[in-house]
Structures are given as structure tokens and as C-alpha cells.
C-alpha positions in Angstrom: 36.2 9.1 -109.7 35.0 5.7 -108.2 37.4 3.6 -107.5 37.4 0.0 -109.5 38.2 -3.6 -108.9 40.7 -3.3 -111.5 42.6 0.0 -110.4 42.6 -1.7 -107.1 44.5 -4.5 -108.4 47.0 -2.6 -109.5 48.2 -1.0 -105.9 51.7 -1.8 -104.6 50.6 -4.5 -102.5 49.1 -6.7 -104.6 52.6 -6.3 -106.8 54.0 -8.8 -104.1 52.4 -11.8 -105.2 50.9 -13.7 -108.0 46.8 -12.7 -108.7 45.2 -14.3 -110.9 41.2 -13.2 -111.8 39.3 -16.7 -112.6 36.0 -15.2 -113.2 34.0 -11.9 -114.0 36.6 -10.0 -116.0 33.8 -8.1 -117.8 32.9 -6.8 -114.3 36.6 -5.6 -112.8 34.8 -1.9 -113.5 32.7 -2.5 -110.4 33.1 0.3 -107.6 34.9 -0.3 -104.2 33.2 1.1 -101.6 35.0 -0.3 -98.8 37.3 -3.3 -98.0 36.1 -5.8 -95.5 38.4 -8.9 -94.3 35.9 -12.0 -93.9 36.2 -15.8 -92.6 32.3 -16.6 -91.6 30.0 -18.1 -94.1 27.0 -15.7 -93.6 28.9 -12.4 -94.3 26.4 -11.9 -97.1 23.7 -10.8 -94.5 26.2 -7.7 -93.2 26.6 -6.5 -96.7 25.6 -3.2 -98.2 27.2 -3.2 -101.4 30.5 -2.2 -102.9 32.8 -4.3 -100.5 35.8 -5.6 -101.5 35.9 -9.1 -100.0 39.0 -10.7 -98.6 39.3 -13.7 -96.9 41.7 -17.1 -96.5 38.8 -19.2 -97.6 37.6 -20.3 -94.3 34.1 -19.4 -94.4 33.4 -20.1 -98.2 32.6 -23.5 -97.4 34.1 -27.1 -97.8 31.0 -28.5 -100.2 30.5 -27.6 -103.5 26.6 -27.0 -102.7 28.0 -24.8 -99.8 30.8 -22.9 -102.0 28.2 -22.3 -104.7 25.6 -20.6 -102.1 28.6 -18.5 -100.7 28.9 -16.8 -104.5 25.3 -16.6 -105.0 25.1 -14.7 -101.4 27.9 -12.5 -101.9 26.9 -11.6 -105.2 23.3 -11.0 -104.4 24.2 -8.7 -101.6 26.4 -6.0 -104.2 29.9 -7.0 -103.2 32.5 -5.7 -105.5 34.5 -8.4 -105.8 35.7 -11.4 -103.9 39.7 -12.1 -103.1 40.8 -15.5 -101.8 44.3 -16.4 -100.6 45.2 -20.0 -102.0 48.5 -20.4 -99.7 47.0 -23.5 -97.9 45.5 -22.4 -95.3 42.0 -22.9 -96.6 43.1 -23.8 -100.1 45.9 -24.5 -102.4 43.7 -24.3 -105.7 40.9 -22.3 -106.5 37.7 -24.7 -106.3 36.0 -25.5 -109.4 32.7 -24.8 -107.9 33.4 -21.3 -106.9 34.6 -20.7 -110.2 31.8 -22.1 -112.0 29.4 -20.3 -110.0 31.3 -17.0 -110.4 31.4 -17.3 -114.1 27.7 -18.0 -114.0 27.2 -15.0 -112.6 29.8 -12.7 -114.0 30.9 -12.0 -110.5 34.8 -11.2 -110.0 36.8 -14.0 -108.4 40.5 -13.1 -107.4 43.1 -15.5 -106.3 46.0 -14.8 -104.4 49.1 -17.3 -104.7 50.6 -16.4 -101.3 49.8 -14.9 -98.1 48.9 -10.8 -97.9 48.6 -8.9 -94.9 44.9 -7.5 -95.1 45.4 -4.4 -92.9 48.0 -3.3 -95.5 45.4 -4.1 -98.5 42.8 -2.3 -96.3 45.1 0.6 -95.6 46.1 1.1 -99.3 42.5 0.6 -100.9 40.9 2.9 -98.3 43.7 5.4 -98.8 43.0 5.6 -102.6 39.1 5.7 -101.8 39.8 8.9 -99.7 42.0 10.4 -102.2 39.3 9.7 -105.0 36.7 11.5 -102.8 38.6 14.3 -101.9 39.3 14.9 -105.7 35.5 14.3 -106.6 35.0 17.0 -103.2 37.5 19.4 -105.3 35.8 18.9 -108.8 32.5 19.3 -107.2 33.4 22.6 -105.8 35.0 23.7 -109.0 31.9 22.8 -110.9 29.6 24.3 -108.4 31.9 27.7 -108.6 32.1 27.6 -112.5 28.2 27.1 -113.1 27.3 29.8 -110.5 29.8 32.0 -112.0 27.7 31.5 -115.4 24.1 32.0 -113.6 25.5 35.2 -111.8 26.8 36.4 -115.5 23.5 35.8 -117.1 25.6 33.6 -119.5 23.4 32.0 -122.6 22.4 27.7 -122.8 25.5 27.4 -124.8 27.6 28.5 -121.8 26.2 26.1 -119.8 26.3 23.3 -122.3 30.4 24.2 -123.1 30.8 24.4 -119.4 29.0 20.4 -118.6 31.5 19.2 -122.2 34.4 20.2 -120.5 33.8 18.7 -117.0 32.9 15.6 -118.3 34.9 15.4 -121.5 31.7 14.6 -123.6 29.4 15.5 -126.1 26.5 17.4 -124.1 23.3 18.2 -125.9 20.2 20.4 -124.8 17.0 20.2 -126.3 13.9 21.5 -125.8 10.7 19.5 -125.3 10.0 19.9 -129.1 13.3 17.8 -129.8 14.8 21.1 -131.1 18.3 21.2 -130.2 19.1 24.6 -128.3 23.0 24.0 -127.8 25.2 21.6 -128.6 29.4 21.3 -127.5 32.0 18.9 -127.3 31.4 17.4 -130.6 32.9 14.4 -131.8 32.8 12.6 -135.5 30.2 10.2 -134.0 28.1 12.7 -132.4 28.2 15.2 -135.4 26.8 12.5 -137.6 24.4 11.8 -134.8 23.0 15.2 -135.1 22.0 15.0 -139.0 19.2 12.5 -137.4 18.6 14.2 -133.8 15.0 13.6 -133.6 15.3 10.1 -134.1 17.8 9.5 -131.0 15.7 12.1 -129.0 12.3 10.2 -129.6 13.4 6.2 -130.0 16.7 5.6 -127.8 15.2 7.1 -124.7 12.6 5.4 -123.6 9.9 5.9 -121.3 10.5 4.3 -117.8 14.4 3.8 -118.3 16.3 4.8 -115.0 18.1 8.2 -115.2 17.2 8.5 -118.5 19.9 6.5 -119.7 19.8 4.1 -122.9 21.6 1.1 -123.4 22.4 0.9 -127.3 22.7 -2.7 -127.7 18.7 -2.9 -126.7 17.8 -0.1 -129.3 18.1 -1.3 -132.8 17.8 2.2 -134.5 20.6 3.4 -132.2 22.9 0.8 -132.5 25.8 3.1 -133.8 25.3 5.6 -131.2 27.4 6.3 -128.3 25.9 5.7 -124.7 24.0 8.5 -123.8 22.3 9.7 -120.2 20.4 12.5 -120.2 18.5 14.8 -117.4 15.1 16.4 -117.1 15.0 20.1 -117.1 11.6 21.3 -115.0 10.7 24.5 -115.3 7.9 25.4 -112.6 6.8 21.8 -112.7 6.6 20.8 -116.0 9.1 19.9 -118.5 11.1 22.5 -120.5 13.6 19.9 -122.2 16.5 17.6 -121.4 20.3 17.6 -121.2 22.2 14.8 -122.8 25.5 13.6 -122.1 27.0 10.9 -124.5 29.7 9.0 -122.7 30.2 5.8 -124.7 29.9 2.4 -123.2 29.0 1.6 -119.5 27.4 4.0 -116.7 27.9 7.7 -116.5 30.3 8.1 -113.7 29.4 9.3 -110.0 31.4 12.7 -110.7 30.0 13.0 -114.1 26.1 12.2 -113.1 26.5 14.8 -110.5 27.6 17.2 -113.3 25.1 16.5 -115.3 22.7 17.2 -112.2 24.0 20.4 -111.5 23.8 21.7 -115.2 20.1 20.9 -115.3 19.5 22.8 -111.9 21.5 25.8 -113.2 19.9 26.0 -116.5 16.2 25.6 -115.1 17.2 28.7 -112.6 18.7 30.7 -115.5 15.6 30.1 -117.6 13.3 31.0 -114.4 15.1 34.5 -114.2 13.9 34.9 -118.3 11.4 36.6 -119.1 11.1 35.2 -122.4 12.7 31.4 -122.6 13.7 32.5 -126.3 15.0 35.8 -125.5 18.6 34.6 -125.5 18.3 32.1 -127.8 17.0 34.6 -130.4 20.0 37.1 -129.3 22.4 34.2 -129.8 21.8 33.7 -133.3 21.2 37.5 -134.3 25.2 37.9 -133.0 26.2 35.1 -135.3 24.6 36.8 -138.5 26.0 39.8 -137.6 29.4 38.3 -136.9 28.7 36.9 -140.5 27.6 40.4 -142.1 30.4 42.3 -140.5 33.1 39.9 -142.1 34.0 38.7 -138.7 33.6 35.1 -139.5 33.3 33.2 -142.9 30.4 31.5 -144.3 32.0 28.0 -143.2 32.5 29.4 -139.4 29.1 30.5 -139.5 28.0 26.7 -140.2 30.1 25.8 -137.5 28.8 28.0 -134.9 25.4 27.7 -136.1 25.8 24.0 -135.1 26.7 25.0 -131.8 23.5 26.7 -131.2 21.0 23.7 -132.5 21.1 24.6 -136.2 22.7 21.9 -138.4 23.3 23.9 -141.6 25.9 21.2 -142.7 26.2 19.4 -146.0 23.3 21.4 -147.9 22.9 24.6 -149.9 21.6 27.6 -148.1 19.6 30.6 -148.8 19.3 34.2 -147.5 16.2 35.7 -146.6 15.3 39.1 -145.5 12.1 40.0 -144.5 10.5 43.5 -144.3 8.8 44.5 -141.2 5.3 45.5 -141.8 3.7 48.2 -139.6 0.7 45.9 -138.6 1.3 44.2 -135.5 -0.2 41.0 -136.8 1.6 40.8 -139.8 5.3 40.5 -137.7 7.9 39.2 -140.2 9.3 37.0 -137.7 5.9 34.8 -137.1 5.2 34.6 -140.9 8.9 33.0 -141.3 9.2 31.2 -138.1 5.6 29.4 -138.8 7.1 28.7 -142.2 10.0 27.3 -141.6 8.8 25.3 -139.0 6.1 23.6 -141.0 9.3 23.0 -143.9 10.6 21.3 -141.5 14.1 23.1 -142.3 16.8 24.5 -140.3 17.6 28.4 -140.2 19.5 31.0 -137.9 17.4 34.2 -137.8 18.4 37.6 -136.8 16.3 40.8 -136.4 18.4 43.8 -137.9 16.2 46.1 -136.8 13.7 47.4 -140.1 14.6 43.9 -141.5 14.7 40.1 -140.4 17.4 38.2 -141.8 17.5 34.3 -141.9 20.4 32.1 -143.4 18.0 29.0 -144.3 19.1 25.3 -145.3 17.8 24.4 -148.6 17.2 20.3 -149.1 16.0 18.5 -152.3 12.6 19.3 -152.0 13.2 22.9 -151.4 14.9 25.1 -153.5 15.7 28.9 -153.0 13.0 30.0 -155.9 10.8 27.2 -153.9 11.3 28.8 -150.6 10.2 32.5 -152.4 6.8 31.0 -153.8 6.3 29.7 -150.3 6.6 33.3 -148.7 4.9 34.8 -151.2 1.9 32.3 -150.6 2.2 33.6 -147.1 2.1 36.9 -147.6 5.4 37.9 -146.9 7.6 40.9 -148.2 10.7 39.7 -148.6 14.2 38.9 -150.8 15.5 35.4 -151.4 19.0 34.5 -152.4 20.2 32.0 -154.9 21.1 28.8 -153.3 24.6 29.1 -152.7 27.6 27.0 -150.4 28.7 28.2 -147.3 31.6 30.3 -148.7 29.3 32.6 -150.5 26.9 33.4 -147.5 27.9 36.9 -148.1 27.1 37.1 -151.3 24.1 35.4 -150.9 23.0 38.3 -147.9 23.7 41.0 -150.6 21.4 39.4 -153.3 18.6 38.8 -150.6 18.9 42.7 -149.6 18.5 43.7 -153.6 15.3 41.7 -153.9 14.2 42.8 -150.4 14.8 46.6 -151.6 12.8 46.0 -154.8 9.8 44.2 -152.6 9.6 47.1 -150.5 8.5 49.3 -153.3 5.5 47.1 -153.8 2.2 47.9 -153.1 0.7 44.7 -151.9 3.5 42.1 -150.0 5.3 40.0 -152.3 8.5 38.0 -152.0 11.1 38.2 -155.0 14.0 35.8 -155.6 17.0 37.3 -156.9 17.0 35.6 -160.3 13.4 37.3 -160.9 14.6 40.9 -160.5 15.9 41.5 -164.0 17.2 45.4 -164.8 16.0 46.3 -161.3 19.3 44.7 -160.0 21.0 47.5 -161.6 18.7 49.8 -160.2 19.4 48.7 -156.7 22.9 48.6 -157.5 23.1 52.5 -158.8 20.5 53.6 -155.5 23.8 53.3 -153.5 25.3 56.5 -155.4 24.3 59.5 -156.8 23.9 58.1 -160.6 20.4 56.9 -159.9 19.1 60.3 -158.7 20.7 62.0 -161.4 18.9 59.9 -163.8 15.9 60.1 -162.3 15.9 64.0 -162.5 17.1 64.1 -166.2 14.1 62.0 -167.1 11.2 63.1 -164.3 12.8 66.1 -163.0 10.3 68.9 -164.5 7.2 66.8 -163.7 8.4 66.4 -160.1 8.8 70.1 -160.0 5.7 70.8 -161.2 3.9 68.2 -158.7 5.7 69.8 -155.9 4.3 73.6 -156.5 0.9 72.4 -158.2 -2.3 71.4 -156.9 -3.2 68.9 -159.5 -0.3 66.5 -159.9 0.2 64.9 -162.8 2.6 61.8 -161.8 -0.4 59.7 -161.1 -1.6 60.2 -164.7 1.7 58.9 -165.8 1.8 55.7 -163.6 -1.7 54.8 -165.0 -0.8 55.3 -168.7 2.2 53.3 -168.1 0.7 51.1 -166.1 -2.3 50.5 -169.5 0.5 50.4 -171.9 -0.3 53.5 -173.4 -3.9 52.3 -173.7 -6.0 55.7 -173.1 -9.3 53.6 -172.7 -8.0 51.7 -169.8 -6.1 54.8 -168.1 -8.8 56.7 -168.1 -11.0 54.1 -166.2 -7.9 53.4 -163.8 -8.1 57.3 -163.2 -11.9 57.9 -162.6 -11.8 60.7 -165.0 -13.1 60.9 -168.5 -11.3 60.3 -172.0 -11.1 64.1 -172.6 -9.5 64.9 -169.3 -6.9 62.2 -170.2 -6.0 63.6 -173.2 -5.5 67.5 -172.1 -3.2 65.5 -169.0 -1.4 63.7 -171.6 -0.7 66.9 -173.6 0.5 68.5 -170.6 3.1 65.5 -169.4 4.1 66.2 -173.1 5.0 69.5 -172.4 6.8 69.2 -169.4 8.8 66.4 -170.4 9.8 67.5 -174.5 8.2 64.0 -175.5 5.7 62.2 -176.6 4.4 59.5 -173.8 2.3 58.1 -176.7 6.0 57.0 -178.2 6.8 53.4 -177.0 10.6 53.9 -176.5 9.9 57.0 -174.4 7.2 55.1 -172.2 10.0 52.4 -171.8 12.4 55.0 -170.4 9.8 56.6 -168.1 8.7 53.1 -166.9 12.7 53.1 -166.0 12.9 56.2 -164.0 9.2 55.5 -162.3 10.9 51.9 -160.9 14.4 54.1 -160.2 12.2 56.6 -158.6 10.1 54.1 -156.0 13.2 52.6 -155.2 14.6 55.8 -154.0 11.9 56.7 -152.1 11.3 53.4 -150.3 15.0 53.6 -149.3 14.6 57.2 -147.6 11.5 56.0 -145.9 11.0 54.4 -142.8 9.5 51.0 -142.7 6.4 51.8 -140.9 5.6 54.9 -143.5 2.6 54.5 -145.2 1.8 52.4 -148.4 4.1 51.9 -150.9 4.2 52.9 -154.6 4.0 50.2 -157.1 6.8 49.2 -159.4 5.4 49.6 -163.4 
């Protein structure tokens, strides 16, 4: 850490006399780079900035105009502060002109009641500066080692953000060029609130042309309640990939922390260059998070908390789980359909690839309920199931609901998205499909027909499906099958004989419809996702 004027005044040598700050109290944070005893009037031309000037006052000047000019010149040259002995060699009291001009400039002006050996002041300050620089070097080496280790271990963006937050002791946010948060670490109550409307900070708080990417919160009407923030651009192959932000409160970012920010930006860029696909690791982190939820390794509340670390703010809103079935056609990728929809709806989500399905935990809003989300997906041609809107604690139940709805959607001939509450009796069939009961029920109701179709060249199951779909209307059923009514009558007689019941009886048709739905469900669970067309539910 850099040595400030205020810290230097706490040294033992200054405790030997009375020290008074006459002006510039607000700038005692100025960094001291060197200590310089001076007694010549034109010292300003030899300064390079950051000097703590020690003087008996012999070169300050006797007239008010000389004294004012002296203060103006050393302040303009970047001196950290001016310390004047008031022991009688030049002054017994601090000249009013010096005080007035220093106050006008906000320049630290300090008086000593007695003489002090300036050589001891220089020795103690320089020793402290050397110690601080040595500490900075050690910190720099430790920082470099940590980042290199993360780089060699191919760790994620979250790990880099967490390492930077640890080193600077402040919250860190990593975002891409679309201002989508990729990682968030070291959060505080203040920055947690800021994350709810991150786009406002990202777009408004950092104005173009601000040096170092730092914003002054007092100058930003939209950001007057925000902590001070400094960001660095992450450059990948000559183009901006995103920015990494450090929220450090009032004042400038300390040099050591600025170095840490620069190193983090550099190593993240290197890590990105090593990725064939920049989104691969982010997708893996989300998948790992979802898997931990499904395994019961974390609770729903913990899931929401960890989702914020990967840039998905699911707090303070109902949640819905979506399970999408993967389609055999490459251009109908479930991930693409869901990603495009969520982006257009501007709602946060954590998404995971589970092999045959894609599962997403989606944050709902006042304008987007779970049934409305299902309707959006259905219009986009997705084959999916959507749960009820639930609080975080009920996320495991919501995952089960979405899977149930997706199991039914998988049996549909055409892609459709089903909301859990719209399943009706099908929810019971899905539950029964996990055990032997449903297979026994299908065999009891349809066994003779299924055994007939397994050995005969002219199956009758399509005729039963068409007849039930037409609700017993023989004309419509014949049209659907492209056969004459006489042929249909013959097949119905065969069905009645095989099943031992008349399919003209409405109650019989109701039971057979339920059995066919159960059959479709069992067949869909036994088939691979890309194994041909699915049978329709009746």
C-alpha cells in the first residue's frame, strides 16, 4: 500500500512536537513518494510529484504575494504536502497568506511547533516507504502466483473473480460486452442490491472517456447510491470481450489493487484464448449447479445464492423449471430455442444439458407467469414441460413437475410445450410409469390386441387409434384411415372379438383411450430421443 501524508504524521519523529494541519485536511490521503528538505524559493521546478516537503520557511518568501506564489507552485508541481517549522527561524506562526492559499487549493499545509531533525524525518519516512514497497512486491508475487496457478489449472471465470475479490477485499463483477454478468464474487449488501439492475450501472455509471474506466459517483445522478467502481477492459484478439469491475468505495483504487485488477484482466484474456468456445466453461458451471440441485447436494435457497455468483440473479421472484426434449433435427436444437426465448423475454435463467434433455431454472416476473412461459415455448415449437411457479425452497418439486410434463410432451407427434397443471390424469400415468403397475394395466386392457399385431401382417392398433380419435364416429374414422366403411366395420368386429368388449360403448372407449395414453408413455420412455416419430396421445 502507498504511504499517505496522514500515515506519515503518525511516525515517532513527529510525536516529539506539536503537529497542526492548517489546510488541506481533505487531502491528507496524498501519496508520499519521497521526502525532500527545501530552503530555496524556486524548488517547484525540481519536483516530480509525491514529495513531502520539509522546510524551516527560509525559502517560502516574506511578502504575501511570494507566499501565495510558493504554495501555488509546489501544489501545481504535485507535492504531497508542505511541512513548516514554526520555531522562530523564519516564522513563529503560520502566515495567513499561506493558510488562505493552501485552503483555496486544498493543499495540505502542516506546522511544527518545534525544530525537528529533518534527517530523522527522512529516514523514518523512507524506511516506511521501503517497507510498504517491499510488502507490495510480496503481494504482487503472491497475486501473480495465484493467477498463474488458476490459469494452469484451467479454472473458470468465477475462480478468477473470487481470487481478485480476495486480494483486493472488495466485490468484483465480470461482464461480457452485452453487459451480461458472467461472474460475481465478494458481494456485499450494497452490491447485491446493485446486481438487481446491473444494466443501469454497466451502461450509465461508466461513461466513455473516463480515465481508467473509473466513475465518480457524485457526478452520476443515476449512480449516486452506488459504491465507487473501477473497471478494466478484457481484450481478446484485439477486440473487447467484456469488463471486470472492482467496487472499492470512495476515493481512487489503490495502486496495489489496480495492479491486481490489471493482472486479473490479463489472465482472464489468456484463459479465454485457451477456450475453443468462450461459452463452454460458463455452460459447464451452470450444468454443475443444476446437477447439485437435482442430487440434493444443495437446497433451493443455496442454488439461488450460487446462481448469483455466475451472473444469474434469481432472487426475490418465483421460479419455474423447464425441461426441453432434444429433437433429432440439428436446426431444432433445444438449447437454441430456449436461449433465444429467454433473451427476448429478458429473464434470468440457469441452464444445464442433461443428455436427453435441457433443464432450465427460470426467474419469473409480474409479466411472465409459468403458464405464459409455457405458451411462449409452445409458440416457438419447443417440445417441453414447464412446472408451476414456486419459491426457491420448492425447486426440487418443480423439477419433478417439469419432468412429468416433458414426459407427456415427448409422446406428442408434433412438438408441444405442456404446463404441469394442464396434464390432468396424465400426471398419474407418469407416476405409475416408474413401476410395474402401468405395464400391467396396459396388458390387461390391450394385451390381446398387442399380441395380435405382433404376429399378424395387418395390425389393428392404428384402427383403434383412429376410431377413438374420431370419438366413435365411423365415417370420420374411415376417412382418417383411407378405407371404405365396410372395411372399417370388419375391423371393428375384429377389435370387439379380440378385446372381448364393444368399442361402440362410450365407457369402453374411455378406458381404451386411457390405456393407449399409458402405452404411448411407456413407449416414449423406452425409446431414445431421436428414435423416430412419437405416437400421438388421444
